[in-house]
C-alpha positions, 0 to 999 in steps of 0.5 A: 792521323786524328786530331783532338780539339778542345770544344771551347775552340769551336763556335758555341752553337756547334759545341753543345755539351761535347768536351772534345772533338775528333778530327779525322782525315776523310779523302783528303779532308778532315771531318769533325764528329760533334755531338754525333754529327759529322761536319766537314772542316777546312784543312787550313783551319785545322792546320792553323789551329794545330800550329798556333803558338801555344807557348806564347798563349801560356806565357801570356796567361802566366803573366796575366795571373801573376799580375792579377795576384800581385795587384788583387791577391788571392781574391782575384782567382776566387772572383774569376772562378765565380764569374766562370761558374755564373757564365757556365750556368747561363750557357748550360743551366744543367751544369754541372751534371752528376757525371761532371761532378763525379769526374771532378771528384775523381780528379781531386782524389787523384790530385790529393793522392799525388800531394800526399805522396809528395809530402811524404817524400819531403818529410822523409827527406827532412828526417834524414 
């Protein structure tokens, strides 16, 4: 069974511009395809990653942002996004690429369509 892992969980030196890493079992061990290069991966590390208590991390993140918003208002999210933008530009000066921008725009279009569908459903229900 293959396992996909988000690249941000890998050390920066092995990430490059890769977004996802695919781990596949090879003779009882996992190999990771990173930027087209196969690397051996420790089975215990793959298991530990897959078995993390993700729900705890989700709750901690939710609590953090609830606290930030209550203490600092919506400006907290803007400041966080600007810090992330600056960090990415230091790590990858070419970011975002045209491909990144196109993918982001496509995502926003899909999100807007979903919001429009939800809004129509609410307004139709309110008219009844």
